[in-house]
C-alpha positions, 0 to 999 in steps of 0.5 A: 793920969793913969798909964792907959791914958798916957799911952793913948796920948803918946799914940796921938802925939807921936804922929803929930811930931812926925808930921812936924818933922816932915813939914818944910816950914818947921823951924830948925830947932823944932825939926831937930827936936822932932827928929830926936823924938822920932829916933828915940821912939823908933830905936830898938835900944833904950837908954835903960834896957827893958829887962831891968825891973821897974827902971827898964820901963821908966825911960819909956814912961818918962823920957819919951813923954818928956821929949814929946812934950818939949817938942810940942812946946817948941812948935809954932801954933800954925804948924802944930794945927797943920800937923794935927790935921794931917795925923788924924788917921795916921794909925789906921792908914799908914801901918805898913809904910812906916817900917822904912823909917826904922831902917836908918835907926837900925843902921845907926845903932848897928854902927854904934855897937860895931864901934863899941865892940871894936874898942873892947876887943 
């Protein structure tokens, strides 16, 4: 599988994970995995910064697909089918509304940065 196919698959599966997270009948473990996956995907800060040659993009090519894979495997089949159906037109109909979900992630990272700076000074 080449990078273009991998990127397309990620773009298709991430909305499914989002709808799994929103589904009230999702088991707690799957919901936690989905939350971690969505949080990592939306996070502006990577574990390995992108400016580091080769390794910087490695986390986007390995960690995020791994999180999506593990999350998808933990989801019961009935919820997965519902989420796939709900996510079909996600990218075309929801582009402007999804910025609100990034706000809590930004606050969490800002708080972490604040704590680190406070400890260093």
